[in-house]
KOLTORDO-594278 format. One line per 10 residues: number of its first residue (from 0); their letters; for each residue x, z, y of N, C-alpha, C, CB. Coordinates in Angstrom, 1 decimal, always signed. Glycine has a CB too. Layout:
BEGIN
NUM	a	X/Z/Y/X/Z/Y/X/Z/Y/X/Z/Y; ...
# end
This chain:
BEGIN
0	mshniiasiy	-6.1/-16.3/+8.5/-5.4/-17.2/+8.9/-5.2/-17.6/+10.4/-5.8/-18.1/+8.4; -6.1/-18.5/+11.0/-6.0/-18.6/+12.5/-6.5/-17.4/+13.3/-6.7/-19.8/+12.8; -7.4/-16.6/+12.6/-8.0/-15.5/+13.4/-6.7/-14.5/+13.7/-9.4/-14.8/+12.4; -5.6/-14.5/+12.7/-4.5/-13.7/+12.9/-3.7/-14.4/+13.7/-3.8/-13.4/+11.7; -3.5/-15.5/+14.2/-2.8/-16.2/+15.1/-3.6/-15.9/+16.4/-2.6/-17.8/+14.7; -4.7/-15.7/+16.5/-5.6/-15.5/+17.7/-5.2/-14.2/+18.1/-7.2/-15.7/+17.5; -5.3/-13.0/+17.5/-5.1/-11.9/+17.5/-3.7/-11.8/+18.1/-5.4/-11.4/+16.3; -2.7/-12.3/+17.3/-1.4/-12.1/+17.9/-1.2/-12.8/+19.7/-0.3/-12.9/+16.7; -1.9/-13.8/+19.7/-1.9/-14.3/+21.1/-2.4/-13.2/+22.2/-2.8/-15.4/+21.3; -3.7/-12.9/+21.7/-4.3/-11.7/+22.9/-3.6/-10.4/+23.0/-5.9/-11.2/+22.5
10	earliawaka	-3.1/-9.9/+21.8/-2.5/-8.7/+21.7/-1.1/-8.8/+22.3/-2.5/-8.4/+20.2; -0.3/-9.9/+22.3/+1.0/-10.1/+22.9/+0.8/-10.1/+24.6/+1.7/-11.7/+22.2; -0.4/-10.7/+24.7/-0.5/-10.8/+26.2/-0.8/-9.4/+26.9/-1.7/-11.7/+26.6; -1.9/-8.7/+26.1/-2.1/-7.4/+26.6/-1.1/-6.5/+26.7/-3.0/-6.8/+25.9; -0.1/-6.6/+25.4/+1.1/-5.6/+25.4/+2.1/-5.9/+26.6/+2.0/-5.9/+23.9; +2.2/-7.2/+26.8/+3.1/-7.4/+27.8/+2.6/-6.8/+29.3/+3.5/-8.8/+27.8; +1.3/-7.1/+29.6/+0.9/-6.5/+30.7/+0.7/-5.2/+31.0/+0.0/-7.0/+31.0; +0.5/-4.4/+29.8/+0.4/-3.0/+29.7/+1.7/-2.2/+30.0/+0.0/-2.8/+28.4; +2.8/-2.9/+29.6/+4.3/-2.5/+29.7/+4.8/-2.7/+31.2/+5.2/-3.3/+28.7; +4.1/-3.7/+31.9/+4.6/-4.0/+33.1/+3.8/-3.4/+33.9/+4.8/-5.3/+33.4
20	lpvplkvvve	+2.9/-2.3/+33.8/+2.3/-1.6/+34.8/+2.9/-0.4/+35.4/+1.1/-1.1/+34.4; +3.0/-0.1/+36.6/+3.6/+1.1/+37.2/+3.8/+2.1/+36.1/+2.8/+1.7/+38.2; +2.6/+2.7/+35.7/+2.9/+3.7/+34.6/+2.3/+3.0/+33.6/+2.4/+5.1/+34.8; +3.4/+2.6/+32.5/+3.1/+1.9/+31.2/+2.3/+2.3/+30.4/+4.1/+1.7/+30.5; +1.3/+1.6/+29.6/+0.4/+2.3/+28.6/+0.7/+1.8/+27.2/-1.2/+2.1/+28.8; +0.6/+2.4/+26.2/+0.6/+2.3/+25.0/-0.5/+1.2/+24.4/+0.5/+3.5/+24.5; +0.0/+0.3/+23.7/-1.5/-0.5/+23.1/-1.1/-0.4/+21.4/-1.7/-2.5/+23.8; -2.4/+0.1/+21.0/-2.4/+0.3/+19.8/-3.1/-0.7/+18.9/-2.7/+1.4/+19.7; -2.5/-1.3/+18.2/-3.1/-2.6/+17.5/-3.8/-2.2/+16.1/-1.8/-3.7/+17.1; -4.7/-2.8/+15.5/-5.1/-3.0/+14.2/-4.1/-2.4/+13.1/-5.3/-4.4/+13.9
30	neayapkdge	-4.6/-1.2/+12.4/-3.7/-0.8/+11.4/-2.6/-0.1/+11.7/-3.4/-1.7/+10.9; -2.4/-0.1/+13.0/-1.2/+0.9/+13.3/-1.2/+2.4/+13.8/-0.5/+0.4/+14.1; -0.6/+3.4/+12.9/-0.7/+4.5/+13.0/-0.2/+5.1/+14.4/-0.1/+5.0/+12.0; -1.0/+5.9/+15.0/-0.9/+6.2/+16.4/-1.3/+7.8/+16.6/-1.8/+5.2/+17.4; -0.4/+8.6/+17.2/-0.9/+10.0/+17.3/-0.8/+10.2/+18.9/-0.1/+11.1/+16.4; -1.7/+9.9/+19.6/-1.7/+10.3/+21.1/-1.5/+11.4/+21.6/-2.5/+10.1/+21.7; -0.4/+11.5/+22.8/-0.3/+13.0/+23.3/-1.6/+13.7/+24.1/+0.9/+12.9/+24.4; -1.7/+14.9/+24.1/-2.7/+15.4/+24.8/-2.9/+14.7/+26.1/-2.3/+16.9/+24.9; -4.1/+14.4/+26.7/-4.3/+13.7/+28.1/-4.0/+12.4/+28.4/-3.5/+14.3/+29.0; -3.2/+11.8/+27.4/-2.4/+10.3/+27.2/-4.0/+9.4/+27.5/-1.5/+9.9/+25.0
40	tylkaytlpa	-3.5/+8.2/+28.3/-4.3/+7.1/+28.4/-3.7/+6.0/+27.8/-4.7/+6.9/+29.7; -4.4/+5.4/+26.9/-3.7/+4.1/+26.0/-4.8/+3.3/+25.8/-3.0/+4.6/+24.4; -4.6/+2.1/+25.0/-5.4/+1.1/+24.9/-5.6/+0.9/+23.2/-4.7/-0.2/+25.7; -6.7/+0.5/+22.5/-6.7/+0.1/+21.4/-7.3/-1.3/+21.0/-7.3/+0.9/+21.0; -6.5/-2.5/+20.6/-7.0/-3.7/+20.7/-7.4/-4.2/+19.4/-6.1/-4.5/+21.3; -8.7/-4.9/+19.1/-9.2/-5.2/+18.0/-9.5/-6.9/+18.0/-10.4/-4.2/+17.9; -9.6/-7.5/+17.0/-10.2/-8.7/+16.8/-11.1/-8.7/+16.0/-9.4/-9.5/+16.5; -12.5/-8.9/+16.2/-13.6/-9.0/+15.6/-13.9/-10.6/+15.2/-14.5/-8.3/+16.5; -13.5/-10.9/+14.1/-13.8/-12.5/+13.9/-15.2/-12.6/+13.4/-12.7/-13.3/+12.7; -15.8/-13.7/+13.7/-17.0/-14.1/+13.1/-16.7/-15.2/+11.8/-18.0/-14.6/+14.3
50	dtasntlagd	-17.8/-15.9/+11.4/-17.5/-16.5/+10.3/-16.8/-17.8/+10.7/-18.6/-16.8/+9.5; -15.9/-18.6/+10.0/-15.2/-19.6/+10.4/-16.0/-20.9/+9.8/-13.7/-19.3/+10.1; -16.4/-21.8/+10.6/-17.3/-23.0/+10.6/-16.4/-24.2/+10.2/-18.1/-23.2/+12.1; -17.4/-25.2/+10.1/-16.8/-26.6/+10.1/-17.8/-27.5/+10.6/-16.4/-27.1/+8.6; -17.5/-28.3/+11.8/-18.4/-29.3/+12.1/-18.6/-30.7/+11.6/-18.3/-29.4/+13.3; -17.9/-30.7/+10.6/-17.8/-32.3/+10.1/-18.1/-32.2/+8.5/-16.1/-33.0/+10.4; -18.6/-33.2/+8.0/-18.8/-33.4/+6.6/-17.5/-33.5/+6.0/-19.7/-34.6/+6.2; -16.5/-34.0/+6.6/-15.3/-34.1/+5.8/-14.3/-33.0/+5.6/-14.6/-35.0/+6.4; -15.0/-31.8/+6.3/-14.1/-30.6/+6.5/-12.7/-30.7/+7.0/-14.0/-30.0/+5.4; -12.7/-31.5/+7.8/-11.3/-31.7/+8.7/-11.4/-30.8/+9.7/-11.1/-33.1/+9.5
60	hklytgvfqv	-12.5/-30.1/+10.2/-12.5/-29.7/+11.6/-12.6/-28.0/+10.9/-14.0/-30.4/+12.8; -12.2/-27.1/+11.7/-12.6/-25.5/+11.5/-12.8/-24.9/+13.1/-11.2/-24.6/+10.5; -13.6/-24.2/+13.0/-14.1/-23.7/+14.4/-13.9/-22.0/+14.0/-16.0/-24.4/+14.8; -13.1/-21.4/+14.7/-12.9/-20.1/+14.7/-13.6/-19.4/+15.9/-11.4/-19.7/+14.7; -14.3/-18.3/+15.7/-15.1/-17.6/+16.8/-15.0/-16.1/+16.5/-16.6/-18.0/+16.8; -15.2/-15.5/+17.5/-15.2/-14.0/+17.4/-15.1/-13.3/+18.6/-14.2/-13.5/+16.6; -14.7/-12.0/+18.6/-14.7/-11.1/+19.9/-13.2/-10.5/+19.9/-15.8/-9.9/+19.8; -12.8/-10.5/+20.9/-11.8/-9.5/+21.3/-11.9/-8.5/+22.0/-11.0/-10.0/+21.9; -11.6/-7.1/+21.4/-11.8/-6.0/+22.2/-10.8/-4.9/+22.5/-12.8/-5.4/+21.8; -10.8/-4.4/+23.4/-9.9/-3.6/+24.1/-10.7/-2.4/+24.3/-9.3/-4.3/+25.5
70	sivtpsgkyr	-10.3/-1.1/+23.7/-10.8/+0.1/+24.0/-10.0/+0.9/+24.8/-11.2/+0.6/+23.1; -10.4/+1.3/+25.8/-9.6/+2.0/+27.0/-10.0/+3.5/+26.8/-10.1/+1.4/+28.6; -9.0/+4.3/+26.2/-9.1/+5.6/+25.8/-8.5/+6.6/+27.0/-8.3/+5.7/+24.4; -9.1/+7.4/+27.5/-8.7/+8.1/+28.7/-9.1/+9.7/+28.4/-9.4/+7.5/+30.0; -8.4/+10.5/+29.0/-8.9/+11.9/+29.1/-10.6/+11.9/+29.6/-7.8/+12.8/+30.2; -11.1/+12.9/+29.0/-12.5/+13.0/+29.3/-12.6/+14.0/+30.4/-13.4/+13.6/+28.0; -13.9/+14.0/+31.1/-14.0/+14.9/+32.2/-13.8/+14.5/+33.6/-13.2/+15.8/+32.0; -13.4/+12.8/+33.7/-13.0/+12.5/+34.9/-13.7/+11.5/+35.3/-11.7/+12.3/+35.0; -15.4/+11.3/+34.6/-16.1/+10.0/+35.2/-15.5/+8.9/+34.6/-16.0/+9.9/+36.7; -15.7/+7.7/+35.0/-15.1/+6.4/+34.6/-13.7/+6.0/+34.9/-15.8/+5.5/+35.1
80	gaagaladqi	-13.4/+7.0/+36.5/-12.1/+6.7/+36.6/-11.1/+5.7/+36.2/-11.8/+7.6/+36.4; -9.8/+6.4/+35.4/-9.0/+5.1/+35.2/-9.4/+4.0/+34.1/-7.6/+5.5/+34.8; -10.7/+4.7/+33.4/-11.0/+3.5/+32.5/-11.6/+2.5/+33.4/-12.0/+3.9/+31.4; -12.3/+2.6/+34.3/-13.2/+1.6/+35.2/-12.2/+0.8/+35.9/-14.2/+2.4/+36.3; -11.3/+1.2/+36.3/-10.1/+0.4/+37.0/-9.3/-0.4/+36.1/-9.1/+1.3/+37.7; -9.0/+0.1/+34.8/-8.2/-0.6/+33.9/-9.4/-1.9/+33.3/-7.7/+0.6/+32.6; -10.3/-1.4/+33.1/-11.6/-2.4/+32.8/-11.5/-3.7/+33.7/-13.1/-1.7/+33.0; -11.4/-3.4/+35.2/-11.4/-4.5/+36.0/-10.0/-5.4/+35.8/-11.6/-4.0/+37.6; -9.1/-4.7/+35.6/-7.6/-5.4/+35.8/-7.5/-6.0/+34.1/-6.2/-4.0/+36.2; -8.3/-5.6/+33.2/-8.2/-6.5/+31.9/-9.2/-7.6/+32.3/-8.5/-5.6/+30.2
90	avlfplyern	-10.2/-7.6/+32.9/-10.9/-8.8/+33.1/-10.4/-9.8/+33.8/-12.1/-8.5/+33.7; -9.3/-9.6/+34.8/-8.4/-10.5/+35.5/-7.5/-11.1/+34.5/-7.5/-9.7/+36.6; -7.1/-10.1/+33.8/-5.9/-10.5/+32.5/-6.5/-11.8/+31.9/-5.8/-9.3/+31.2; -7.8/-11.6/+31.3/-8.1/-12.8/+30.6/-9.6/-13.4/+31.1/-8.2/-12.4/+29.0; -9.1/-14.4/+32.0/-10.1/-15.2/+32.7/-11.0/-16.0/+31.9/-9.6/-16.1/+33.7; -12.3/-16.3/+32.4/-13.3/-17.1/+31.8/-12.7/-18.6/+31.4/-14.5/-17.2/+32.8; -12.6/-19.1/+30.2/-12.4/-20.4/+29.9/-10.8/-20.6/+30.0/-13.3/-21.3/+30.8; -10.0/-19.8/+29.9/-8.8/-19.9/+29.8/-8.3/-20.3/+28.5/-8.3/-18.8/+30.1; -7.3/-21.0/+28.6/-6.6/-21.8/+27.4/-5.5/-21.0/+27.0/-6.2/-23.3/+27.7; -5.2/-20.4/+25.8/-4.0/-20.0/+25.4/-3.4/-20.5/+24.1/-4.0/-18.8/+25.5
100	tkgaltvvtm	-2.2/-20.9/+24.1/-1.9/-21.9/+22.8/-0.7/-21.2/+22.3/-1.6/-23.6/+23.2; -0.4/-21.2/+20.9/+0.5/-20.6/+19.9/+0.6/-21.8/+18.8/-0.2/-19.0/+19.3; +1.9/-22.5/+18.8/+2.0/-23.7/+17.9/+0.9/-24.7/+18.3/+1.8/-23.4/+16.4; +0.1/-25.0/+16.9/-0.8/-26.3/+17.1/-2.4/-25.6/+17.5/-0.9/-27.3/+15.5; -2.5/-24.4/+17.7/-3.7/-23.7/+17.7/-4.0/-23.2/+19.2/-3.6/-22.6/+16.7; -5.1/-23.8/+19.7/-5.4/-23.1/+21.2/-6.9/-22.5/+21.3/-5.3/-24.3/+22.5; -6.8/-21.2/+21.7/-7.7/-20.5/+21.7/-8.4/-20.3/+23.4/-7.1/-19.1/+21.0; -9.7/-20.4/+23.3/-10.4/-20.5/+24.7/-11.2/-19.0/+25.0/-11.4/-21.8/+24.6; -10.8/-18.3/+26.2/-11.8/-17.4/+26.5/-13.2/-17.7/+26.9/-11.3/-16.7/+27.3; -14.3/-17.5/+25.9/-15.6/-18.1/+26.1/-16.5/-17.4/+26.8/-16.2/-18.3/+25.0
110	spvdpgpgis	-16.3/-16.1/+27.2/-17.3/-15.3/+28.1/-16.5/-14.4/+29.0/-18.3/-14.4/+27.3; -17.1/-14.0/+30.1/-16.3/-13.0/+30.8/-15.9/-11.6/+30.0/-17.2/-12.7/+32.1; -14.8/-11.0/+30.5/-14.7/-9.6/+29.9/-15.8/-8.8/+30.4/-13.6/-9.0/+30.3; -16.3/-8.0/+29.4/-17.6/-7.4/+29.5/-17.3/-5.7/+29.2/-18.7/-8.1/+28.3; -17.7/-4.6/+30.1/-17.5/-3.4/+29.6/-18.7/-3.0/+29.0/-17.1/-2.4/+30.5; -18.5/-2.3/+27.8/-19.7/-1.7/+27.1/-19.7/-0.3/+27.7/-19.6/-1.8/+25.5; -20.7/+0.5/+26.9/-21.1/+1.8/+27.5/-19.9/+2.8/+27.1/-22.6/+2.3/+27.0; -19.5/+4.1/+27.9/-18.5/+4.7/+27.7/-19.0/+5.7/+26.6/-17.9/+5.2/+29.0; -18.0/+6.3/+25.8/-18.0/+7.1/+24.5/-17.2/+8.3/+24.7/-17.4/+6.1/+23.2; -17.9/+9.4/+24.9/-17.2/+10.5/+24.9/-17.3/+11.3/+23.5/-17.6/+11.3/+26.1
120	vdatytvpvs	-16.1/+11.5/+23.0/-15.6/+12.5/+21.9/-14.7/+13.4/+22.2/-15.1/+11.8/+20.8; -15.1/+14.6/+21.9/-14.0/+15.7/+22.1/-13.4/+15.6/+23.6/-12.8/+15.6/+21.0; -12.0/+15.4/+23.4/-11.2/+15.4/+24.7/-11.0/+14.0/+25.3/-9.7/+16.1/+24.4; -11.6/+12.9/+24.6/-11.3/+11.5/+25.2/-12.7/+10.8/+25.6/-10.6/+10.5/+24.0; -12.8/+10.0/+26.5/-13.6/+9.0/+26.9/-13.1/+7.7/+26.7/-13.8/+9.3/+28.3; -14.0/+7.0/+26.0/-13.5/+5.5/+25.7/-14.5/+4.5/+26.4/-13.5/+5.1/+23.9; -14.0/+3.5/+26.8/-14.6/+2.4/+27.4/-14.0/+1.0/+27.1/-14.6/+2.7/+28.8; -15.2/+0.6/+25.9/-14.6/-0.8/+25.3/-15.1/-2.0/+26.2/-15.0/-1.2/+23.7; -14.1/-2.9/+26.1/-14.2/-4.0/+27.0/-13.9/-5.2/+26.2/-13.4/-3.9/+28.2; -14.8/-6.4/+26.3/-14.6/-7.4/+25.0/-15.0/-8.8/+25.7/-15.7/-6.9/+23.6
130	flyradtn	-14.7/-9.6/+24.9/-14.9/-11.3/+25.2/-14.9/-11.9/+24.1/-13.8/-12.0/+25.9; -16.0/-13.1/+24.0/-15.9/-14.1/+22.9/-14.5/-15.0/+23.1/-17.2/-14.9/+23.0; -14.2/-15.4/+21.9/-13.0/-16.4/+21.9/-13.5/-17.5/+20.9/-11.5/-15.7/+21.3; -13.1/-18.6/+21.1/-13.3/-20.0/+20.3/-12.2/-20.7/+20.2/-14.4/-21.0/+20.8; -11.9/-21.2/+18.8/-10.7/-22.1/+18.7/-11.1/-23.1/+17.6/-9.3/-21.4/+18.3; -10.8/-24.3/+18.1/-11.1/-25.6/+17.1/-9.7/-26.1/+16.5/-11.8/-27.0/+18.0; -9.9/-26.5/+15.1/-8.7/-27.3/+14.8/-9.1/-28.2/+13.9/-7.6/-26.6/+14.2; -8.2/-29.3/+13.7/-8.5/-30.4/+13.2/-7.4/-30.7/+12.0/-8.6/-31.4/+14.4
# end
């Protein structure tokens, strides 16, 4: 329900940014079939929802928390190169405590964008970057 709205907020922002880059990047969202070209750099976006909670006995409040992750997929063999630079740009794109609203739902970026360890597989090198989010509804 609202995790889908949250995903659409963050995905739309990421897609618009990636399209506006000097060399546009493809953003692959969950359950999208995509066959990258050899040597292509692209992004994969995931929403990892946590349990939905309620902080009232009446049940009129819902708390949505989770993680938004962007995997930066680059060709292997070039150190962190492009992946590291893109991670820094994504950190600027999603600033800490920023509020984004769609309809009646406002989601807040609750942690700084944090890169995870790089993952080398065959011809690709992937750097995941992620942050926590939170949305409250009544």
